[in-house]
Each structure stands twice: as C-alpha cells, then as structure tokens.
C-alpha positions in Angstrom: -17.1 1.6 -1.0 -14.5 3.8 -2.7 -11.1 3.5 -1.0 -8.4 6.1 -0.7 -5.6 3.7 -0.9 -4.8 0.3 0.6 -4.0 0.9 4.3 -1.4 -1.9 4.4 0.5 0.0 1.8 0.5 3.0 4.1 2.2 0.8 6.7 5.1 0.7 4.4 5.6 4.5 4.9 4.2 5.4 8.3 7.0 7.9 9.0 7.2 11.6 8.7 6.9 15.2 10.0 6.0 18.7 8.9 5.3 20.2 5.6 8.4 20.0 3.4 8.3 23.7 2.7 8.4 24.5 6.4 11.1 22.1 7.5 13.8 24.8 7.2 12.3 26.8 10.0 12.6 24.1 12.6 15.9 22.5 11.9 19.3 24.1 12.2 22.9 22.9 11.6 24.5 21.8 14.9 28.2 22.1 15.6 30.7 19.3 16.1 29.1 16.1 14.8 30.6 12.9 16.4 33.8 12.1 14.6 35.1 9.6 13.8 31.9 7.6 13.2 31.3 5.0 15.9 30.3 1.5 14.8 27.8 0.1 17.1 27.5 -3.6 17.9 24.0 -4.8 18.8 25.2 -6.0 22.1 26.3 -2.5 23.1 23.3 -0.5 22.0 22.4 2.2 24.6 18.7 1.3 24.5 16.5 -1.9 24.2 13.2 -0.2 23.1 11.5 3.0 22.2 8.0 4.3 21.5 6.8 6.8 18.9 3.6 8.6 18.3 2.1 8.8 14.8 0.3 11.9 13.5 -1.5 12.3 10.2 -2.5 15.7 8.9 -2.4 17.2 12.4 -4.3 14.4 14.2 -2.8 11.7 16.3 -3.8 8.3 14.8 -1.6 5.8 16.5 1.8 4.7 18.0 4.6 2.2 17.3 6.8 0.3 19.7 10.3 -1.1 18.9 12.4 -3.5 21.0 15.5 -5.5 20.4 17.2 -8.2 22.6 19.7 -11.0 22.3 18.0 -14.3 21.3 18.2 -17.1 23.9 17.4 -19.8 21.4 19.8 -18.6 18.7 23.2 -17.6 20.1 24.7 -14.7 18.1 21.3 -13.6 16.9 18.9 -10.8 18.0 15.1 -10.6 18.2 13.5 -7.4 17.0 9.8 -7.0 17.9 7.7 -4.2 16.6 4.1 -3.2 17.0 2.1 -0.5 15.2 -1.4 0.4 16.2 -3.6 2.8 14.2 -7.0 4.1 15.0 -8.6 6.8 12.8 -11.9 8.0 11.2 -12.6 7.3 7.5 -15.9 7.6 5.6 -17.7 8.1 8.9 -16.4 4.8 10.2 -13.7 4.1 12.9 -10.9 2.0 11.5 -8.5 0.0 13.7 -5.3 -1.6 12.4 -2.7 -3.6 14.4 0.6 -4.9 13.0 2.9 -7.1 15.1 6.2 -8.2 13.7 9.0 -10.4 14.8 12.4 -10.4 13.0 15.3 -12.7 13.9 18.5 -11.1 12.7 22.1 -12.0 12.6 24.8 -9.8 14.2 25.1 -7.8 10.9 21.3 -7.2 11.0 20.6 -9.6 8.0 17.3 -11.4 8.2 17.1 -15.1 9.3 13.5 -15.6 10.2 10.3 -13.5 10.5 6.7 -13.7 11.6 4.2 -10.8 11.0 0.6 -10.7 12.2 -2.0 -8.3 10.8 -5.4 -7.3 12.2 -7.2 -4.8 10.0 -10.8 -4.1 11.2 -11.0 -7.7 12.3 -9.5 -9.3 9.1 -6.6 -11.4 10.2 -3.5 -12.4 8.1 -0.2 -13.9 9.0 3.1 -13.9 7.2 6.1 -16.1 8.2 9.3 -17.3 6.6 13.1 -17.6 6.6 16.0 -16.3 4.6 19.5 -17.6 3.9 21.9 -16.1 1.3 20.2 -17.8 -1.6 16.4 -18.0 -1.0 13.8 -16.1 0.9 10.9 -18.4 1.8 7.4 -17.0 2.5 4.3 -18.6 3.9 1.1 -16.5 4.2 -2.3 -17.4 5.5 -5.7 -15.7 5.9 -9.1 -17.2 6.5 -7.9 -20.8 6.2 -6.3 -19.9 2.8 -2.6 -20.5 2.6 0.2 -20.1 0.0 3.9 -20.3 -0.2 6.5 -18.5 -2.3 10.2 -18.4 -2.7 12.3 -15.4 -3.8 15.8 -16.0 -5.1 18.3 -13.7 -3.5 22.0 -13.0 -3.8 23.7 -12.1 -0.5 22.2 -10.6 2.5 18.6 -9.3 2.8 17.4 -7.1 5.7 14.1 -6.6 7.4 12.4 -3.2 7.2 12.7 -2.9 11.0 16.5 -2.2 10.7 16.5 0.8 8.4 17.6 3.1 11.3 20.0 0.6 12.9 21.8 -0.3 9.7 23.6 3.1 9.5 24.5 2.9 13.2 26.1 -0.5 12.7 28.0 0.7 9.7 29.0 4.0 11.1 27.1 7.4 10.8 28.9 10.4 9.3 27.9 13.3 7.1 28.1 12.3 3.4 27.9 8.6 4.0 25.7 6.6 1.6 24.2 3.1 2.3 22.7 0.7 -0.2 21.2 -2.7 0.8 18.3 -5.0 0.0 15.2 -5.0 2.3 12.3 -7.4 2.4 9.0 -5.6 2.7 6.3 -7.6 4.5 3.3 -5.6 3.2 4.2 -6.1 -0.5 6.1 -9.4 0.0 8.9 -8.2 -2.2 12.5 -7.0 -2.1 13.8 -3.6 -3.0 17.1 -1.7 -2.6 17.2 0.9 0.1 19.2 4.1 -0.6 20.2 6.2 2.4 22.4 9.3 2.7 23.5 11.3 5.8 23.0 14.9 4.8 23.7 17.0 7.9 24.0 17.2 11.7 21.2 19.3 13.1 19.4 20.5 16.2 15.7 21.3 16.7 13.1 22.4 19.2 11.2 19.3 18.1 13.6 16.8 19.7 16.2 16.8 22.4 19.9 17.2 21.6 21.3 17.0 18.0 20.8 14.3 15.4 21.9 13.2 11.9 19.6 14.1 9.1 19.1 11.1 6.8 17.2 10.7 3.6 15.9 7.2 2.8 14.4 6.0 -0.5 12.8 2.7 -1.2 9.6 1.3 -2.8 9.0 4.6 -4.5 8.9 6.6 -1.2 11.2 9.2 0.2 11.5 9.7 4.0 13.6 12.2 6.0 14.7 11.1 9.5 16.7 12.6 12.3 18.5 9.8 14.1 21.1 9.8 16.8 24.5 8.0 16.5 23.0 4.7 17.8 20.2 4.6 15.2 17.3 5.7 17.4 14.9 7.8 15.3 14.1 11.1 17.0 11.9 12.5 14.2 10.7 11.3 10.8 8.9 12.8 7.8 7.1 11.2 4.9 4.2 11.4 2.4 5.2 15.0 1.6 5.3 15.9 5.3 1.7 15.0 6.1 2.6 11.9 8.1 4.7 12.4 11.2 6.4 10.3 13.8 8.2 11.4 16.9 9.9 9.8 19.9 7.6 9.7 22.9 7.2 8.0 26.2 5.0 4.9 26.4 2.3 6.9 28.2 2.4 9.7 25.6 2.4 7.3 22.7 -0.7 5.4 23.9 -2.6 8.7 24.5 -3.7 8.3 20.9 -6.6 6.0 22.2 -8.4 9.0 23.7 -7.5 11.4 20.9 -8.5 9.0 18.2 -11.8 8.3 19.7 -12.5 12.0 19.8 -11.2 12.7 16.3 -14.0 12.7 13.7 -12.2 14.6 10.9 -12.1 13.0 7.5 -8.3 13.7 7.1 -7.7 10.6 4.9 -10.5 11.6 2.6 -9.4 15.2 2.3 -5.8 14.2 1.7 -6.6 11.8 -1.1 -9.4 13.7 -2.9 -8.4 15.1 -6.3 -10.7 18.0 -7.0 -11.3 19.4 -10.5 -12.1 23.0 -11.6 -15.4 22.0 -13.1 -17.6 19.3 -11.5 -18.8 16.3 -13.4 -22.5 15.8 -13.2 -23.8 12.3 -13.7 -20.4 10.7 -14.0 -22.0 7.2 -14.3 -23.2 8.2 -17.7 -19.8 9.4 -19.1 -18.9 7.5 -22.3 -15.8 9.5 -23.2 -13.3 11.4 -21.0 -10.1 13.3 -22.0 -7.9 14.4 -19.2 -4.4 15.7 -18.5 -2.9 14.2 -15.3 0.0 15.7 -13.3 2.0 14.6 -10.3 2.6 10.9 -11.3 6.4 11.4 -11.4 8.6 11.2 -14.5 9.2 7.4 -14.4 5.6 6.3 -14.2 3.8 5.0 -17.3 0.0 4.9 -17.5 -1.4 1.6 -18.9 -2.8 2.0 -22.5 -5.1 -0.4 -24.3 -8.2 -0.2 -26.6 -10.2 1.4 -23.8 -7.6 3.9 -22.5 -4.9 5.6 -24.5 -2.3 7.5 -22.6 0.7 9.6 -23.8 3.3 11.4 -21.8 3.8 15.1 -22.7 6.7 16.5 -20.8 5.8 16.1 -17.1 2.1 15.4 -17.7 0.1 12.5 -19.1 -2.6 12.9 -21.6 -5.3 10.2 -21.4 -8.4 9.4 -23.5 -10.9 6.9 -22.1 -13.7 5.4 -24.1 -16.5 3.1 -22.8 -16.6 -0.1 -24.8 -19.7 -2.3 -25.0 -19.3 -5.9 -24.1 -21.5 -6.8 -27.0 -18.8 -5.7 -29.5 -16.2 -8.1 -30.8 -12.6 -7.2 -30.2 -9.4 -8.0 -32.1 -8.0 -10.7 -30.0 -6.6 -8.6 -27.2 -4.9 -11.2 -25.0 -3.6 -8.9 -22.2 -0.6 -6.9 -23.5 0.9 -9.8 -25.3 0.7 -12.2 -22.3 -1.1 -15.5 -21.9 -4.8 -15.3 -21.1 -4.2 -18.2 -18.7 -2.5 -15.7 -16.4 -5.9 -14.2 -15.7 -7.5 -17.6 -15.0 -5.1 -18.8 -12.4 -5.7 -19.0 -8.7 -3.6 -16.8 -6.5 -3.5 -16.1 -2.7 -5.5 -12.9 -3.1 -7.9 -14.3 -5.8 -8.2 -18.0 -4.9 -10.6 -19.0 -7.6 -9.8 -22.7 -7.2 -10.7 -22.8 -3.5 -13.7 -25.1 -3.1 -15.7 -22.4 -1.3 -15.2 -19.9 -4.1 -15.7 -22.5 -6.9 -18.9 -24.0 -5.4 -20.5 -20.5 -4.9 -19.5 -19.4 -8.4 -21.0 -22.5 -9.9 -24.3 -21.9 -8.0 -24.4 -18.2 -9.1 -23.8 -18.9 -12.8 -25.7 -22.2 -13.1 -28.4 -20.8 -15.3 -26.3 -18.3 -17.2 -26.1 -18.9 -21.0 -22.8 -17.0 -21.8 -20.0 -15.0 -20.2 -22.0 -11.8 -20.1 -24.9 -13.4 -18.3 -22.4 -15.0 -15.9 -20.9 -11.6 -15.2 -24.4 -10.1 -14.6 -25.3 -12.9 -12.2 -22.1 -12.5 -10.3 -22.6 -8.7 -9.9 -26.2 -9.2 -8.8 -25.1 -11.8 -6.2 -22.4 -9.5 -4.8 -24.7 -6.5 -4.6 -27.3 -8.5 -2.7 -24.9 -10.3 -0.3 -21.8 -8.2 0.2 -22.1 -5.0 2.2 -20.2 -1.9 1.1 -18.2 -0.9 4.1 -14.6 0.6 4.5 -13.2 -2.6 5.8 -9.9 -3.8 4.6 -9.4 -7.4 3.5 -6.5 -9.6 2.4 -8.3 -12.1 0.0 -11.5 -12.8 -1.8 -12.2 -15.4 0.9 -12.1 -12.7 3.6 -15.0 -11.0 1.7 -17.0 -14.2 1.2 -16.7 -15.1 4.8 -17.1 -11.6 6.3 -19.8 -10.5 3.8 -18.4 -7.0 3.7 -15.6 -5.0 2.1 -14.4 -1.9 0.5 -13.9 -1.5 -3.3 -10.8 -3.7 -3.5 -12.5 -6.5 -1.7 -15.4 -6.3 -4.1 -12.9 -6.5 -7.0 -11.1 -9.5 -5.4 -14.4 -11.5 -5.0 -15.7 -10.6 -8.4 -12.3 -11.7 -10.0 -12.4 -15.0 -8.0 -15.9 -15.8 -9.1 -15.3 -14.8 -12.8 -12.1 -16.8 -13.1 -13.8 -19.8 -11.5 -16.5 -19.4 -14.1 -13.9 -19.5 -16.9 -13.8 -15.7 -17.6 -10.2 -14.2 -17.8 -10.3 -11.4 -15.3 -7.8 -9.0 -13.8 -7.9 -6.5 -10.9 -7.0 -2.9 -11.7 -6.7 0.3 -9.7 -6.8 4.0 -10.3 -9.2 6.8 -9.7 -12.9 7.4 -10.4 -15.0 10.6 -10.2 -17.4 10.7 -7.2 -20.1 13.3 -7.6 -20.8 13.5 -3.9 -17.3 14.8 -3.2 -16.8 16.7 -6.5 -13.5 15.1 -7.3 -11.6 11.8 -8.0 -10.9 9.2 -5.4 -8.7 6.2 -5.5 -10.6 3.1 -6.4 -10.3 -0.6 -7.5 -12.4 -2.4 -10.1 -11.9 -5.2 -12.6 -11.5 -6.0 -16.3 -12.9 -9.2 -17.9 -12.0 -10.5 -21.4 -15.3 -10.8 -23.3 -15.3 -11.6 -27.0 -11.7 -10.7 -27.4 -12.0 -7.3 -25.7 -11.1 -6.3 -22.1 -14.2 -4.7 -20.6 -14.0 -2.5 -17.4 -16.4 -3.8 -14.8 -17.0 -2.1 -11.4 -18.3 -4.7 -8.9 -18.7 -2.1 -6.2 -21.5 -0.4 -8.0 -22.5 -3.3 -10.4 -21.6 -1.3 -13.4 -20.8 -3.0 -16.7 -19.2 -1.5 -18.6 -17.7 0.9 -16.1 -18.1 4.6 -17.0 -15.3 6.7 -18.6 -14.3 8.4 -15.3 -12.6 5.1 -14.3 -9.0 6.1 -15.1 -6.6 3.1 -14.8 -3.2 3.5 -13.2 -2.2 -0.1 -12.4 -3.0 -3.7 -13.2 -2.5 -6.5 -10.7 -4.0 -7.9 -7.5 -0.8 -8.2 -5.4 0.0 -5.7 -2.7 3.3 -4.9 -4.5 1.4 -3.7 -7.6 -0.1 -0.9 -5.4 3.2 0.6 -4.5 3.2 3.2 -7.4 -0.1 4.5 -6.2 1.2 5.2 -2.6 3.8 7.6 -3.9 1.1 9.6 -5.8 -1.2 10.2 -2.8 -1.7 13.9 -2.3 0.3 14.8 -5.5 -2.0 14.1 -8.4 -3.9 16.7 -10.4 -6.5 16.1 -13.1 -7.6 18.6 -15.7 -10.7 17.7 -17.7 -10.2 18.5 -21.4 -13.3 16.9 -22.9 -16.3 14.9 -21.5 -19.1 13.2 -23.3 
C-alpha cells in the first residue's frame, strides 16, 4: 500500500496553525511586552498541565496532554509526561496512533532519563534510556526484537518536550535567540534547535497576548505563540496545514466524535503531487525525465547508474532509466561504501533474527541464484502479507502481523534478501499512481545483482521497478526520512520525457 509519509515522522512536527499567507490577518502587535524578561524556575511555574487540540487541513484529528511535576524519587529533578493521540482517515481506513512519553529532567531542563511508548494501529514499540554529559544511551524494543545504541554528546541534551519551557527558563524577550541540542525520540537522533522571539502579539484565536517564536530543527520550521511561562497558546507548522491550540480537557477529547465522523482523505490530498499530463500505464515506463521543484536549496537527490540528477537553480533535473537485472554492472558497491553495510542486521531490518533467517531459508531453498531468490521472496510476500495502511516499526512486525504498508513490505523484503546473502537497501521517494493521477510518497528497495543496484518494489512484486519510482533518500532508519517530511505539500513534478 502506498504511503504518504511515515506517521511517526509527523509526530516530530505535530504543531501549527493557519495558512502562512493568512497569518497576518489574525495576529497583531500588542503593546507593552513584559520587561525585563522573567526567568522561571520549574518549581514556580503557574501551571502543572495543559491540553491542546490538533487539527489537520481543517479537520480535528487528535489531542495532546502535557504535565510536569517535581520527582519524588529524584530530588531536584522533574517528571514531564506527555500523551499524543491521533485518529484520522487514510486510504479508506481509520488510523489510530498513541504516543506516551516520560522525561526525567534536571532543574535546567536537561535530559536525565526517558521512556517512550508507541502504539500505531496496534504495532507496539518502546524506547528508553538515559543521558549524562558524555553519552546518551538508547534501548528500543518491538515484537521481542531489541537493540541498544550509544550517542556521544558534549554538554547538555534536552528532550523535545521542553522546546517551549526552555525560553521561559532562560527568559523571554523580543529579539532573544536560543540554541541547544535536542534528542528526538522518533528518529533517535540529536539536532540543534534554533529559536527566536520575533514579536509580542494579540489575536482573536487565543486569550491575552503572547510572544511569537520561530523554532527550527530537523528540517522543520514552526511558529508558536507562547506566554511568558512557556505555555503554548497557538502553534503552526507544515506550511500552516497542521494546527494546535490550547483547549480544555473536554474540548481536546472531543476529537473522538469528530474523528469517527470525518471520512475526508485529507492526508492523501495533502501529499498527492499532481502532474499536468497523466501517465497511462506507469508500470510499463522504462525511461522518465522530470524537473522537480520544492525540495529546498540544500537537498541533494541521489544519483547512480539508474537515476541521474542535477540541480539547475532552484529545481532538480532527473533522468531515470529501468535497468535489467540480467545485465552485468561495473562493480557498483553502493556509492563507494562497503557492500557489507547492506548485509548487516539492524533494528529495523533484523535479518539475523532466527525467525527471519529460518523463513528466508525456507523461501529460497530451491532458488538457483540471486534473481530466483528475489522472485521467490516477492512471491511469498505477495501471498502472505496483506497490503494495508498499517504502520510498523520493524520487519518482524510485518512477519508477525502479516500486514503492512509499503515501508513494511520494503523492510521485510530487505530482511529476507540480506538473510539470503543479497546486499539490499531500503529507499524512499515518490511513484506515479494512475488511480490518483499523480505521484505519492512510497518506499521500495534496491538489491545488488551482478554488480548493479536494481530497484525492486516488494509492494507490487515489481522487478525491476518502473521508471516512475523517483528516489529521494536511501536508508531504513527513521532519521533518514526527515528530509521527506519537510517536502510534504511543497513538491512539484514536471514531466519532460516519458518512454
């Protein structure tokens, strides 16, 4: 099943309000901002919790709840608990997502311990760990699959739950700039947050006046209106399509009724990239030449023997040619890296797990070579894994649950292929879908066959994948998807040539 984008990546950026071009009509400069800036201590915050409602493209899809209190077990520390619940309609299926997070922070808001629990359409995952001023230790588990990782750090690291409290603790005033490192639970990585206080404004959309603040991290830009104590009154992200506003608990939870009644395909409409001329029979395309806009000036499209991309001013010119797996390549080892990288077992693609390895051995038992192994794997997946818009965390989730969207199919295929000794990588980008007359975000795989990387789409059992598969990223980790999140709703594709 084609996916719009990974929903856990959206959790990174579930803030926002209004179309950017309309914001000026609703916000006005307010007189007399608080001066001098007050530095809040966590023990003296004027609130212990708040609730917000979340709206996407005009429809209410969920709520979030934030609470903070002094820790009884760790004197001088504070416990921050957050819950985000989403319920919306996508590809004619109701999707339910729940994220519960616990952060233990020091008085300066720096991270000491954390525990995050994810439930995405019944797929469970847990992330836990600790952080000192030298190392951030991470343990993650899903479907009896566990892994650990350590990230070296220098100085303090903060959880994502404090991006509004941090300015309040440091003092909020117009023109103030803040820079600090934040650990993101969805991507399991660290990035530097950049924040700036731009103005002091009032609005009919919230009570009183608030500081307007811009926040940038992980490739996203968010605009928030927060009071002097760090409580977010209003937030805007994803180009103004995603909104979040302060509400009472009863108002926030009203989404349950509204979500059950909402049958609009807002996520599909937002992510669909329509073209001027439709492509008929895209599965038969062997050559595609396109001009892509909206990627941002710093983004570089992957180029290899199948896909050649060049930046021309603000746009990217790409030429994609289908390559036969029967042809012999010129020793392409994966952009100069080691082929072993694409044979190793990872948390997302645990090819050495006994359940994966045993099933892969059974599937490929009678295959004579790599191509026959791939065909056997694709046949088994098509006969045993349902195509449903259900998010998963690992290939084991797919094997156990027997259903997944496109990324899950790519994970399981990669796990089987690597276990069978075939170097394989997961890739993401866009593909043309004739039913919707445009491109949608999608994941597939590439396997190294006879020295050449061949695009393979496990979702539709296509080998080689047709030329409308335009690759934007390589990598199976959640962090590799971050560039795609910033492009949602911005990309344009102009078809120059098609064969």
